[in-house]
C-alpha positions in Angstrom: 137.1 91.8 89.3 133.9 93.8 90.0 132.1 92.1 87.2 132.9 88.7 88.7 131.6 89.8 92.1 128.4 91.1 90.5 128.0 87.8 88.6 128.3 85.9 91.9 125.6 88.0 93.5 123.3 87.9 90.5 120.2 85.8 91.4 120.0 84.5 87.8 123.6 83.2 87.9 123.1 81.7 91.4 120.0 79.9 90.2 121.9 78.6 87.2 124.8 77.5 89.4 122.5 75.9 91.9 123.8 77.9 94.8 120.5 79.5 95.7 120.2 80.4 99.4 117.4 78.6 101.3 114.1 80.6 101.5 113.5 82.3 104.8 111.1 80.6 107.2 107.7 82.3 106.8 106.5 84.1 109.9 103.1 83.9 111.3 101.2 87.2 111.4 101.0 86.9 115.2 104.7 86.3 115.6 106.1 89.7 116.3 109.8 90.7 116.1 112.0 89.4 118.8 113.7 92.7 119.3 113.4 96.3 118.4 116.5 96.1 116.3 114.9 93.4 114.2 111.8 95.5 113.7 113.9 98.5 112.7 116.0 96.4 110.4 112.9 95.1 108.6 111.2 98.5 108.2 113.9 101.1 107.8 115.9 101.5 104.7 119.6 100.6 105.1 122.3 103.1 104.5 124.8 101.8 102.1 128.3 103.1 102.9 129.3 103.3 99.2 127.1 103.8 96.2 126.1 100.6 94.3 128.6 99.8 91.5 125.7 99.0 89.2 124.5 102.7 89.4 126.4 105.3 87.5 126.5 108.9 88.7 123.3 109.9 86.8 121.3 107.0 88.1 122.5 107.6 91.7 121.6 111.2 91.4 118.1 110.4 90.0 117.5 107.9 92.8 118.5 110.5 95.4 116.2 113.1 93.8 113.3 110.6 93.9 113.8 110.0 97.6 114.1 113.7 98.2 111.0 114.5 96.2 109.0 111.9 98.2 110.2 113.4 101.5 109.6 116.9 100.2 106.1 116.0 99.2 105.4 114.5 102.6 106.9 117.5 104.4 104.8 119.9 102.3 101.7 117.8 103.0 102.4 118.0 106.7 103.0 121.7 106.6 99.6 122.2 104.8 97.9 120.0 107.4 99.5 122.2 110.2 98.2 125.4 108.5 94.7 123.9 108.2 94.8 122.7 111.8 95.9 126.2 113.1 92.6 127.7 111.8 90.9 126.2 114.8 93.1 128.1 117.3 91.5 131.6 117.2 91.7 132.7 120.8 94.5 135.0 121.8 97.4 134.2 124.2 98.4 136.4 127.2 100.0 139.0 124.9 96.9 139.3 122.8 98.4 137.5 119.7 96.1 134.8 118.3 97.4 131.3 118.9 96.9 130.6 115.2 99.7 133.1 114.3 102.0 131.8 117.0 101.6 128.2 115.9 102.1 129.1 112.3 105.3 131.0 113.1 106.6 128.1 115.2 105.8 125.6 112.4 107.6 127.8 109.8 110.6 128.1 112.1 110.9 124.4 112.7 110.5 123.5 109.0 113.2 126.1 108.1 115.5 124.6 110.7 115.1 121.1 109.3 115.3 122.2 105.6 118.9 121.1 105.2 118.4 117.7 106.7 119.5 115.0 104.2 119.5 111.8 106.4 116.4 109.8 105.5 116.0 108.3 108.9 116.0 111.8 110.6 113.6 113.2 108.0 111.3 110.2 108.6 111.4 110.7 112.4 110.7 114.5 112.0 107.7 113.8 109.7 106.3 111.1 112.0 106.8 113.3 115.1 105.1 116.2 113.3 102.1 114.1 112.2 101.7 112.8 115.8 101.9 116.4 117.2 99.2 117.6 114.8 96.9 114.6 115.6 97.3 115.1 119.3 96.6 118.8 119.1 93.5 118.2 117.0 92.3 115.5 119.5 92.8 117.9 122.4 90.8 120.7 120.5 88.0 118.2 119.7 87.9 117.0 123.4 87.7 120.6 124.6 85.0 121.4 122.1 83.0 118.3 123.2 83.3 119.4 126.8 82.2 122.9 126.0 79.2 121.6 124.1 78.3 119.2 126.9 78.6 122.0 129.5 76.4 124.3 127.4 73.8 121.5 127.0 73.9 120.9 130.8 73.3 124.6 131.4 70.3 124.6 129.1 68.8 121.6 130.7 69.4 122.9 134.2 68.3 126.4 133.4 65.2 125.7 131.3 
């Protein structure tokens, strides 16, 4: 019975039988999605409630490991970027502890808390949120640095 169902869903057999579905209408590049749900459906991977019958246990495990490895690689890259970015935060907080150390400890804690997360959508959201936070922090540091340089130049021009 499962073989018959797979045969009906096979593109080759559908083409031979002449029951090929009509191709989707091509979208213009300027035609955006009608709804947020449509956008998410198009760009997020779908969770299948049951594993595909075509995959045996070894193949399913290998697929899961590949996805995990990809997420793991992205997470490690983000963690390294955070460590690099924290080098810029040398000044101490009100307790006298350098912000660099505080930020690194917080990043480590958050990564440890999310270590067991297996849902790919949650992992993707965490990675995107982390990247955004690092970019925003670096932009703020760059803006503050620019303002300090401009203030220093204004002092030199005014005092010279």
